[in-house]
C-alpha positions as CSV (number, residue, x, y, z in Angstrom):
1,M,1.5,-56.8,36.9
2,S,1.9,-53.5,35.1
3,V,1.7,-53.4,31.3
4,L,2.8,-49.7,31.1
5,A,4.8,-47.7,33.6
6,L,5.9,-44.0,33.2
7,S,8.0,-42.2,35.7
8,G,8.9,-38.5,35.4
9,V,8.2,-38.5,31.6
10,T,8.7,-35.2,29.9
11,V,8.4,-34.4,26.2
12,V,9.9,-31.2,24.7
13,R,9.6,-30.4,21.0
14,D,10.8,-27.2,19.3
15,G,11.1,-25.6,22.7
16,A,7.6,-26.4,23.8
17,T,6.9,-28.7,26.7
18,L,4.2,-31.1,25.6
19,L,4.3,-33.3,28.7
20,S,5.9,-32.6,32.1
21,G,6.8,-35.0,34.8
22,I,4.1,-37.7,34.0
23,D,3.9,-40.6,36.4
24,W,1.4,-43.3,35.3
25,T,0.9,-47.0,35.6
26,V,-1.6,-49.2,33.7
27,E,-2.2,-52.7,35.1
28,E,-3.8,-55.8,33.7
29,R,-7.6,-55.7,33.4
30,Q,-7.7,-51.9,33.7
31,R,-9.6,-49.8,31.2
32,W,-8.4,-46.2,31.2
33,V,-9.8,-43.0,29.7
34,L,-7.5,-39.9,29.1
35,L,-9.4,-36.7,29.2
36,G,-8.5,-33.1,28.7
37,P,-8.9,-30.0,26.5
38,N,-7.2,-29.5,23.2
39,G,-3.4,-29.2,23.7
40,A,-3.5,-31.0,27.0
41,G,-1.0,-33.6,25.8
42,K,-3.3,-36.6,25.4
43,T,-2.2,-37.7,21.9
44,T,1.5,-37.1,22.8
45,L,1.1,-39.3,25.9
46,L,-0.5,-42.0,23.7
47,A,2.4,-41.8,21.3
48,V,4.8,-42.5,24.2
49,A,2.6,-45.3,25.4
50,S,2.6,-46.9,21.9
51,A,6.4,-46.7,21.6
52,S,6.0,-44.3,18.7
53,L,7.7,-41.4,20.6
54,F,10.7,-41.5,22.8
55,P,10.4,-39.0,25.7
56,S,12.9,-36.2,26.3
57,S,13.4,-37.4,29.9
58,G,12.0,-39.9,32.3
59,S,11.6,-43.7,32.1
60,V,9.1,-45.8,30.3
61,T,8.5,-49.6,30.7
62,L,6.1,-51.1,28.2
63,L,5.1,-54.8,28.4
64,G,8.1,-55.5,30.6
65,E,10.6,-53.8,28.3
66,R,12.3,-50.5,29.2
67,F,12.7,-47.8,26.5
68,G,16.4,-47.5,25.6
69,E,17.1,-51.2,26.1
70,V,14.8,-52.7,23.4
71,N,13.9,-52.3,19.7
72,L,10.9,-50.0,19.8
73,G,9.8,-51.2,16.3
74,E,9.5,-54.7,17.6
75,L,7.7,-53.5,20.8
76,R,5.1,-51.6,18.7
77,T,3.9,-54.9,17.1
78,R,2.7,-55.9,20.5
79,V,0.4,-52.9,20.9
80,G,-2.9,-52.4,19.1
81,L,-3.4,-48.8,18.1
82,T,-6.2,-46.8,16.3
83,S,-6.0,-43.1,15.4
84,S,-7.1,-40.6,12.9
85,A,-3.6,-40.5,11.4
86,L,-3.9,-44.2,10.7
87,N,-7.3,-43.7,9.2
88,D,-5.8,-41.2,6.7
89,R,-3.0,-43.5,5.7
90,V,-5.2,-46.5,4.7
91,P,-5.4,-46.8,0.8
92,P,-9.1,-46.1,0.0
93,Q,-9.2,-48.9,-2.5
94,E,-8.1,-51.5,0.1
95,K,-10.8,-54.1,1.0
96,A,-11.9,-54.1,4.6
97,V,-10.6,-57.6,5.2
98,D,-7.2,-56.6,3.8
99,V,-7.0,-53.6,6.1
100,V,-7.4,-56.0,9.0
101,V,-5.2,-58.8,7.8
102,T,-2.2,-56.7,6.9
103,A,-1.8,-55.9,10.6
104,A,-0.2,-59.3,10.8
105,H,2.8,-57.9,8.9
106,G,2.5,-54.4,10.4
107,V,1.8,-52.8,7.0
108,L,-0.9,-50.7,5.4
109,G,-1.9,-51.8,1.9
110,R,-1.7,-55.4,0.8
111,W,1.1,-56.0,-1.7
112,K,3.2,-59.2,-1.9
113,E,3.0,-60.5,1.7
114,E,1.9,-64.0,2.2
115,Y,-1.2,-64.7,4.4
116,D,-2.5,-68.1,5.2
117,D,-6.1,-69.1,5.5
118,T,-5.8,-68.8,9.3
119,D,-4.9,-65.1,9.0
120,V,-7.8,-64.4,6.7
121,D,-10.3,-66.3,8.8
122,R,-9.2,-64.4,11.9
123,A,-9.6,-61.1,10.0
124,V,-13.2,-62.0,8.9
125,E,-13.9,-63.2,12.5
126,L,-12.8,-59.8,13.9
127,L,-14.9,-57.9,11.3
128,A,-17.8,-60.0,12.5
129,R,-17.0,-59.1,16.1
130,V,-17.3,-55.4,15.2
131,G,-20.5,-56.0,13.2
132,L,-19.0,-55.8,9.7
133,R,-18.9,-59.4,8.5
134,A,-20.9,-58.5,5.4
135,F,-18.5,-55.6,4.7
136,S,-15.3,-57.7,4.4
137,Q,-15.1,-57.1,0.6
138,R,-16.1,-53.5,0.6
139,R,-13.5,-50.9,-0.2
140,F,-12.3,-48.9,2.8
141,G,-12.9,-45.6,1.0
142,S,-16.6,-46.5,0.4
143,L,-17.3,-47.1,4.1
144,S,-18.9,-44.5,6.4
145,E,-16.8,-42.9,9.1
146,G,-18.3,-45.1,11.7
147,E,-17.6,-48.2,9.7
148,R,-14.0,-47.2,9.0
149,K,-13.5,-46.7,12.8
150,R,-14.8,-50.3,13.4
151,V,-12.5,-51.7,10.7
152,L,-9.5,-50.1,12.3
153,L,-10.6,-51.5,15.7
154,A,-10.7,-55.0,14.2
155,R,-7.2,-54.3,12.7
156,A,-5.9,-53.2,16.1
157,L,-7.1,-56.6,17.6
158,M,-5.6,-58.7,14.7
159,T,-2.3,-59.5,16.4
160,D,-3.8,-60.2,19.9
161,P,-2.3,-57.1,21.3
162,E,-1.1,-57.0,24.9
163,L,-2.2,-53.4,25.2
164,L,-5.0,-51.6,23.2
165,L,-4.7,-47.8,22.6
166,L,-7.6,-45.9,21.0
167,D,-7.1,-42.2,20.1
168,E,-10.5,-40.4,19.9
169,P,-12.3,-43.4,18.3
170,A,-15.7,-41.6,18.3
171,A,-14.4,-38.3,16.8
172,G,-16.4,-37.2,13.8
173,L,-19.2,-39.7,14.3
174,D,-22.9,-38.8,14.3
175,L,-25.0,-39.7,17.3
176,G,-26.1,-43.0,16.0
177,A,-22.6,-44.1,14.9
178,R,-21.1,-43.0,18.2
179,E,-23.6,-44.9,20.2
180,A,-23.1,-48.1,18.1
181,L,-19.3,-47.8,18.6
182,L,-19.7,-47.2,22.3
183,R,-21.9,-50.3,22.7
184,M,-19.3,-52.4,20.9
185,L,-16.5,-51.0,23.0
186,S,-18.4,-51.6,26.2
187,R,-18.8,-55.3,25.2
188,L,-15.1,-55.4,24.5
189,W,-14.2,-53.8,27.8
190,I,-15.9,-56.5,29.8
191,A,-14.8,-59.5,27.7
192,P,-12.6,-61.8,29.7
193,D,-10.0,-62.1,27.0
194,A,-9.7,-58.4,26.1
195,P,-6.4,-56.7,26.7
196,P,-5.9,-53.7,29.0
197,A,-6.9,-50.5,27.2
198,V,-6.5,-46.8,27.1
199,L,-9.0,-44.5,25.3
200,V,-8.4,-40.8,24.5
201,T,-11.3,-38.4,24.2
202,H,-12.4,-34.8,24.8
203,H,-15.9,-35.8,26.0
204,V,-17.1,-37.7,29.0
205,E,-20.1,-38.8,26.9
206,E,-17.7,-40.9,24.8
207,I,-16.5,-43.1,27.7
208,P,-17.5,-46.7,27.3
209,V,-19.3,-48.6,30.1
210,G,-16.8,-50.7,31.9
211,T,-14.0,-48.0,32.0
212,T,-12.3,-48.5,35.4
213,H,-9.7,-45.6,35.6
214,A,-9.3,-42.1,34.4
215,M,-6.6,-39.5,33.9
216,L,-7.2,-35.8,33.5
217,L,-4.5,-33.8,31.7
218,S,-4.1,-30.0,31.4
219,R,-1.2,-28.2,29.7
220,G,0.9,-31.3,29.7
221,R,0.5,-32.1,33.4
222,V,-1.7,-34.6,35.3
223,V,-4.6,-33.0,37.2
224,A,-5.7,-36.3,38.6
225,A,-5.4,-40.0,37.9
226,G,-7.0,-43.1,39.5
227,P,-10.3,-45.0,39.8
228,I,-12.8,-43.3,37.5
229,D,-15.3,-42.4,40.2
230,D,-12.6,-40.6,42.2
231,V,-11.3,-38.6,39.2
232,L,-14.4,-37.6,37.2
233,T,-15.8,-35.2,39.8
234,A,-17.2,-31.7,39.0
235,R,-14.2,-30.1,40.9
236,L,-11.5,-32.0,39.0
237,L,-13.1,-31.8,35.6
238,S,-13.7,-28.0,36.1
239,Q,-10.0,-27.6,37.0
240,A,-8.9,-29.6,33.9
241,F,-11.1,-27.8,31.4
242,G,-11.0,-24.4,33.0
243,I,-14.8,-23.9,33.3
244,P,-17.3,-24.7,36.0
245,L,-18.9,-28.0,35.2
246,Q,-21.7,-30.2,36.5
247,V,-21.1,-34.0,36.2
248,A,-23.6,-36.9,36.3
249,T,-23.5,-40.6,35.7
250,S,-26.2,-43.1,34.8
251,G,-25.9,-46.8,33.9
252,G,-22.2,-46.5,33.6
253,R,-22.3,-43.6,31.2
254,W,-21.1,-40.1,32.0
255,M,-22.4,-36.6,31.2
256,A,-21.0,-33.1,31.8
257,R,-22.3,-29.6,31.1
258,A,-21.4,-26.1,32.1
259,T,-22.8,-24.9,35.4
260,P,-25.7,-22.4,34.7
261,A,-24.7,-18.8,35.3
C-alpha cells in the first residue's frame, strides 16, 4: 500500500518552476533518500509531501487522502517532520520534554494546553530513545546542534506518525555528532514499528544504513528514482550533480568524491 503518491506534480512560484512533472510513490516499509544539488527542488518536494504546500498542477495522495478533497491541516498531524525552519521556531527557553510533548497539540511552545501523564511519559521515553533522557529538563537553547536535532526527531515521533520526513537532519553537525545521529537513524530505519521515511540530504555520506530507495533531483526534475543500489551509481550521481563522481559503498554506508583529473 502506498503512503504517498505524486503524479505529474509541478510547482511554480513567482514565475520560477521549482518542480516539474514529478511522479513518485512511497510504499510501506520503504526508507527513501532525496539527493541533489542546491536548488534541485528537494525541500519543495518535501513541503508537498508533508501537506505544507499545494502543487500548481498534478495530483497528490497522502495517507489515502487526495489533496483538494481533504483538510490539509488535519492531514499534516499524521506526518512527522523535522527541518531547520522548525528548529528556528522553537522558543529557546522551552524545556526539551516540552518541545516533544507539545507535538501532541501541534504547537511550539507550551502554554495552556493540557497534557496528561501518558503524554509526558511518552515524551520522556522518546527522548530516551534518541539518547537524551538526562536532558529532558534542559532548555532547548542550551543544547548543542546535534542534541537539538535529536530532540526534534523525538518530537516528530511523538504522535506515532504514519510517514516521517527529515529535511537535512545532519546539516551543520560536526563529524562526531553526525555519526551519532546516523547511528540512531539507522536503528530507527530497521525497527519493525518505525513508519516509512524520507530523508533529504546533499551528501551520500549522510545516508543512514537501512535506506532502501533513492531519488536524484536536478533543476526540479527527477534524474532517477528506485532501489538505492540502482540509483546511486557514478553515472547517475554525476548527471545529477554536474560533475564526474566516483561512488563507493561499505557496510551500508555510501561515499562519493570527484573523479581525479
